[in-house]
C-alpha positions in Angstrom: -77.8 38.0 0.8 -78.2 37.9 -2.9 -81.7 36.3 -3.2 -84.7 37.2 -5.5 -85.4 41.0 -5.8 -88.3 42.5 -3.8 -91.5 42.9 -5.7 -91.6 46.7 -5.5 -88.1 47.2 -6.7 -88.8 46.9 -10.4 -92.2 48.7 -10.5 -90.9 51.6 -12.5 -89.3 49.4 -15.2 -90.8 47.8 -18.2 -90.9 44.0 -18.6 -88.0 44.1 -21.1 -85.9 46.2 -18.8 -86.6 43.8 -16.0 -85.5 40.8 -18.0 -82.2 42.6 -18.8 -81.5 43.3 -15.2 -81.9 39.7 -14.0 -78.9 38.3 -15.7 -76.8 41.1 -14.4 -77.8 40.4 -10.8 -77.3 36.7 -11.2 -73.7 37.4 -12.2 -73.0 39.1 -8.9 -71.3 36.4 -6.7 -68.3 36.1 -4.3 -65.1 34.3 -5.8 -64.0 32.5 -2.6 -61.1 30.6 -4.4 -59.4 33.9 -5.3 -59.7 35.2 -1.7 -58.2 31.9 -0.4 -55.2 32.1 -2.8 -54.5 35.7 -1.9 -54.6 35.0 1.8 -52.1 32.1 1.4 -49.7 34.3 -0.5 -49.9 36.9 2.2 -49.1 34.3 4.9 -46.1 33.0 3.0 -44.8 36.5 2.6 -45.2 37.0 6.4 -43.3 33.8 7.2 -40.5 34.6 4.7 -40.2 38.1 6.0 -40.0 36.8 9.6 -37.4 34.3 8.8 -35.3 36.9 7.0 -35.6 39.2 10.0 -34.5 36.4 12.3 -31.4 35.6 10.1 -30.5 39.3 9.9 -30.8 39.6 13.7 -28.8 36.4 14.3 -26.0 37.5 11.9 -25.9 40.9 13.5 -25.6 39.2 17.0 -22.8 36.9 15.8 -21.0 39.7 14.1 -21.3 41.8 17.2 -19.9 39.0 19.4 -17.1 38.3 16.9 -16.3 42.0 16.9 -16.4 42.1 20.6 -14.2 38.9 20.9 -11.7 40.4 18.4 -11.4 43.5 20.5 -10.9 41.5 23.8 -7.2 41.3 25.0 -5.4 38.1 24.6 -3.8 36.3 27.5 -1.7 33.2 28.2 -2.6 31.0 31.1 -1.3 28.2 33.2 -2.6 25.9 35.9 -2.1 26.3 39.6 -0.4 22.9 40.3 -0.7 20.8 43.5 2.7 19.3 44.2 4.2 17.3 47.0 6.3 19.3 49.4 9.1 16.7 49.2 9.7 17.6 45.6 12.5 19.9 46.7 13.7 23.2 45.5 14.1 23.8 41.7 17.6 25.2 41.1 17.9 25.1 37.4 15.9 24.5 34.2 17.4 23.5 30.9 16.3 22.4 27.5 17.4 19.4 25.6 16.5 16.4 23.5 15.8 12.7 24.1 18.6 10.5 22.9 19.5 6.8 23.2 22.6 5.9 25.1 22.7 2.6 23.3 22.4 3.1 19.6 23.8 1.1 16.6 24.0 1.6 12.9 23.9 -2.0 11.8 26.1 -2.9 8.9 27.2 -6.2 7.4 30.6 -7.8 8.0 31.2 -8.5 4.3 30.2 -6.8 1.1 27.3 -8.0 -1.0 23.9 -7.3 -2.5 21.0 -7.1 -0.2 18.4 -9.8 -1.0 16.2 -9.8 2.1 15.2 -7.1 4.6 12.8 -8.3 7.3 12.2 -5.1 9.3 10.9 -1.6 8.8 11.0 1.6 10.6 9.3 1.1 14.0 9.9 -2.6 14.1 11.0 -4.1 17.4 13.9 -6.6 17.2 15.4 -9.2 19.5 19.1 -10.0 20.2 20.5 -12.2 17.4 17.4 -11.8 15.2 18.2 -11.9 11.4 17.0 -8.6 10.1 18.6 -8.8 6.7 20.5 -11.1 4.4 23.0 -10.8 1.6 23.2 -13.0 -1.5 25.6 -15.9 -1.0 25.3 -18.3 -4.0 29.1 -18.1 -4.7 29.8 -18.8 -1.0 27.5 -21.8 -1.1 29.4 -23.2 -4.1 32.7 -22.7 -2.4 31.4 -24.4 0.7 30.2 -27.4 -1.2 33.6 -27.7 -3.0 35.4 -27.6 0.4 33.1 -30.3 1.8 33.7 -32.5 -1.3 37.5 -32.0 -1.0 37.3 -32.9 2.7 35.4 -36.1 1.9 38.2 -37.1 -0.7 40.9 -36.4 1.8 39.2 -38.4 4.5 38.9 -41.3 2.1 42.6 -41.0 1.2 43.5 -40.8 4.9 41.5 -44.0 5.5 43.4 -45.7 2.7 46.7 -44.6 4.2 45.7 -45.9 7.6 44.9 -49.3 5.9 48.3 -49.3 4.2 50.0 -48.5 7.5 48.3 -51.4 9.1 49.3 -53.7 6.3 52.9 -52.5 6.5 53.0 -53.1 10.2 51.7 -56.6 9.8 54.3 -57.3 7.1 57.0 -55.8 9.4 55.9 -58.2 12.1 56.3 -61.1 9.7 59.7 -59.9 8.6 60.8 -59.5 12.1 59.7 -63.1 12.9 61.6 -64.3 9.8 64.7 -62.3 10.9 64.6 -63.9 14.3 64.3 -67.4 12.8 67.1 -66.8 10.4 69.4 -65.4 13.1 68.8 -68.5 15.2 69.5 -70.7 12.2 72.8 -68.8 11.5 73.9 -69.3 15.1 73.2 -73.0 14.9 75.0 -73.4 11.6 78.0 -71.5 13.0 78.3 -73.9 15.9 77.9 -76.9 13.7 80.5 -75.6 11.3 82.9 -74.9 14.2 82.4 -78.5 15.3 83.0 -79.8 11.8 79.5 -81.2 11.6 78.2 -79.1 8.7 79.6 -77.8 5.6 80.7 -74.3 4.6 77.9 -74.1 2.1 75.2 -74.6 4.8 76.8 -71.8 6.9 76.9 -69.5 3.9 73.2 -70.2 3.1 72.2 -69.4 6.7 74.2 -66.2 6.7 72.6 -65.1 3.4 69.1 -65.8 4.7 69.7 -63.9 7.9 70.9 -60.8 5.9 67.8 -61.0 3.5 65.5 -61.1 6.5 67.3 -58.2 8.1 66.9 -56.1 4.9 63.3 -57.1 4.7 62.7 -55.7 8.2 64.4 -52.5 7.3 62.4 -52.2 4.2 59.1 -52.7 6.0 60.2 -50.1 8.7 60.8 -47.6 5.8 57.3 -48.5 4.4 55.8 -47.8 7.8 57.5 -44.5 8.1 56.3 -43.5 4.6 52.8 -44.6 5.4 52.9 -42.6 8.6 54.1 -39.5 6.7 51.3 -39.9 4.2 48.8 -40.2 7.0 50.3 -37.1 8.7 50.0 -35.2 5.4 46.4 -36.3 4.9 45.6 -35.2 8.5 47.0 -31.8 7.8 45.1 -31.5 4.6 41.9 -32.6 6.4 42.5 -29.9 9.0 43.0 -27.3 6.2 39.9 -28.5 4.4 37.9 -28.3 7.6 39.2 -24.7 8.1 38.0 -23.8 4.6 34.6 -25.3 5.5 34.5 -23.3 8.7 35.6 -20.1 6.7 32.8 -20.7 4.2 30.2 -21.3 6.9 31.4 -18.1 8.6 31.1 -16.2 5.4 27.6 -17.5 4.9 26.8 -16.6 8.5 28.2 -13.1 7.9 25.7 -12.7 5.1 23.1 -12.8 7.8 22.8 -9.4 9.4 21.6 -9.8 12.9 20.4 -7.4 15.6 23.1 -6.7 18.2 20.7 -6.1 21.0 17.0 -5.9 21.7 15.7 -2.6 20.5 13.6 -0.5 18.1 14.4 0.2 14.4 14.4 4.0 14.0 15.6 4.2 10.4 15.9 2.0 7.4 19.1 2.9 5.5 19.1 0.5 2.6 16.7 -1.3 0.3 16.6 -4.8 -1.2 18.8 -4.9 -4.3 21.4 -2.3 -3.1 25.0 -3.2 -2.5 26.0 -2.9 1.2 29.4 -3.2 2.9 31.0 -2.6 6.2 30.9 1.1 7.0 34.7 1.5 6.7 34.7 0.2 3.2 31.6 2.0 1.9 32.0 3.7 -1.5 30.0 6.3 -3.4 27.4 3.7 -4.5 27.6 1.5 -1.4 25.5 1.7 1.7 27.4 1.7 5.0 24.5 0.5 7.2 21.2 -1.3 6.7 19.2 -0.1 9.7 19.7 2.0 12.8 18.6 0.5 16.1 18.2 2.1 19.5 17.5 0.5 22.9 14.4 2.1 24.3 15.4 1.2 27.8 18.5 3.4 27.4 16.6 6.6 26.5 17.8 9.7 28.3 17.8 13.5 27.9 20.8 15.4 26.8 20.6 19.0 28.1 22.9 21.9 27.5 23.8 23.7 30.7 25.4 27.2 30.7 29.0 27.2 31.8 28.1 29.6 34.6 25.5 27.2 36.1 27.3 23.9 35.6 28.6 24.1 39.2 25.1 23.6 40.5 24.8 20.2 38.8 26.3 17.0 40.3 25.9 13.4 39.3 22.9 11.8 41.1 21.0 15.2 41.3 17.2 14.6 41.0 15.4 16.1 38.1 11.9 16.4 36.6 11.5 15.9 32.9 8.7 17.3 30.8 8.2 16.6 27.2 6.2 18.7 24.8 4.6 15.5 23.4 3.2 14.6 26.9 1.9 17.9 27.9 2.4 18.8 31.6 3.3 15.3 32.7 6.4 15.4 34.9 8.7 12.3 34.7 11.2 11.7 37.4 14.8 11.6 36.4 18.3 11.6 37.7 21.5 13.2 36.6 23.7 10.4 35.2 26.7 12.0 33.7 28.3 15.4 33.1 30.3 15.3 29.8 33.8 16.5 30.6 34.0 19.0 27.7 32.4 22.3 26.8 31.0 23.7 23.6 33.1 26.8 22.9 30.6 28.2 20.5 27.5 27.9 22.8 29.4 28.1 26.1 27.5 25.1 27.4 28.3 21.8 28.9 26.2 18.7 28.0 24.6 16.8 30.9 22.9 13.4 30.5 19.7 12.8 32.6 18.3 9.3 32.7 14.6 8.5 33.2 13.7 6.5 36.3 10.8 5.0 34.5 10.6 4.6 30.7 7.2 5.7 29.2 6.3 3.9 26.0 5.4 7.2 24.5 8.9 8.6 24.7 10.7 8.6 21.4 14.2 9.6 20.4 14.8 13.2 19.4 11.8 14.5 21.2 12.3 18.0 22.7 12.4 18.0 26.5 12.8 20.4 29.5 14.7 19.3 32.5 14.2 20.9 35.9 16.9 20.0 38.4 15.7 19.7 42.0 17.7 20.0 45.1 16.0 18.1 48.0 16.5 19.5 51.5 16.2 17.5 54.7 13.1 19.4 55.7 11.5 18.8 52.3 12.3 15.1 52.6 10.5 14.9 56.0 7.5 16.9 54.9 5.0 14.8 53.1 2.3 17.5 52.7 1.2 19.0 49.4 1.6 22.6 48.2 0.1 24.8 45.5 2.5 26.4 43.0 2.1 28.8 40.0 4.6 30.2 37.5 6.4 33.3 38.7 4.9 35.3 35.9 1.4 34.8 37.3 2.3 36.8 40.5 1.6 40.6 40.1 1.6 43.5 42.5 -1.4 45.8 42.6 -2.2 48.5 45.2 0.4 47.1 47.5 -1.1 43.6 47.3 0.2 40.4 45.9 -2.4 39.0 43.5 -3.0 36.6 40.7 -5.6 36.9 37.9 -7.8 33.8 37.9 -9.6 33.1 34.6 -13.2 31.9 34.9 -15.0 31.4 31.6 -13.9 34.5 29.7 -13.5 36.9 32.6 -10.6 37.4 35.0 -10.9 37.9 38.7 -8.3 39.4 40.9 -7.3 37.1 43.7 -5.1 38.1 46.6 -2.5 35.4 47.5 0.3 34.8 50.0 3.5 33.5 48.4 6.0 31.2 50.0 9.3 29.6 48.8 10.9 30.3 45.4 10.9 27.1 43.4 12.9 27.9 40.3 10.5 29.2 37.6 7.6 28.6 40.0 6.6 30.0 43.4 4.7 28.4 46.2 1.2 29.9 47.0 0.4 29.4 50.7 -3.0 31.1 50.7 -5.5 32.3 48.1 -5.5 29.3 45.8 -6.7 25.7 46.2 -4.9 24.3 43.2 -6.3 23.6 39.7 -7.2 27.2 39.0 -6.4 28.7 35.6 -4.2 31.8 36.1 -3.0 34.5 33.7 0.8 34.4 33.1 1.1 36.9 30.3 -1.1 39.7 28.9 -2.7 40.6 32.3 -0.7 43.7 33.1 -3.4 46.2 32.3 -6.5 44.1 32.9 -9.1 45.3 35.3 -10.9 43.0 37.8 -13.8 41.3 35.9 -12.4 42.2 32.4 -13.3 39.9 29.5 -10.4 38.2 27.7 -9.7 35.5 25.2 -7.0 32.9 25.2 -4.0 33.5 22.9 -3.7 31.1 20.1 -0.5 29.7 18.7 1.7 32.2 16.7 
């Protein structure tokens, strides 16, 4: 478009003016690089502006939804449960805690410094297992001394036995000599009477008989002395053995053993501390080393109001729910009613045992116990039923309804209720089970209203 000028364009100009115009025309050209750069900047601005508008619109939408959610009423909900009809009628619900019927604070039988502790909180132990040990170096020395003394006494006893045997042999020889001398004396006496032997021979025979008799008596005395010595040695050996048994018992007492199979729930002492039997514990002395419970003896202790204790009898069936296990119902049975009341709380303590122990159950967990009275009709009826908390049932326009929560909206559902089951009620028609129903906060809600679930306080 900018080519050479037409021949007639410069006719009215001189040659010099024409030469001056040419450079000016040649300088007229389009700067395409500048146009490209300006277009890129405009495109970038358009993208940034669009992104900003999207972010603003999204933030406004989120803010609107949050504002709308904040203004929605809060409700508490529960599940419509499907239960077996043979569950019986709930007659009472009480709160309590999980405790162990078999529990032991294990302490040593003797005082001493703890040198070994082989368990920790949560450890499982077996009957007779050594869980801790006290220092016993002094007891070891006493035991070795008693064993050495026993060895000496046994050697002395063996020597006394040998002396007794020697004395008995000598006695036998002396008795033989006495018998011989007595025969000789009798012969010399007859000869002397017959005038055959002399008086001197008779006197010699008489003297020898007396010597042999005294020899026998002396050996008998020696035997009695040896026997007494042996008896003394025997008594000392028994005493030494008793000392050894005592020392061994003391060393065994330094081993602290588990009294039964169970679970360690607390560690009450550390290595290096002085421990003693609980009745002798002082200000600086631990009375127990560990505390053990038998998991198989776990049960629930529930406080029952005095006015309701008449409804509870031993053997009454129960359903136990633990906060730690959610809505899981564990079967239980009333084991014992403690025959005393708490005058401050006006309650009586009832022990409810688990029919099956769940490994997740731990001591001191909070629990709720629902006592169930089974009727003959309930026992024979094996069908299922739908139940909801009583607070889910409301009356509107002369109808019995529940508010069913779907997503974030409630829907009014007419129902037909049946038997009263303690804090729940049977729903014969209107619910299939598993629905989420409003139990609190639905008093003024309209059908189809939007709600939000109440969070923890």
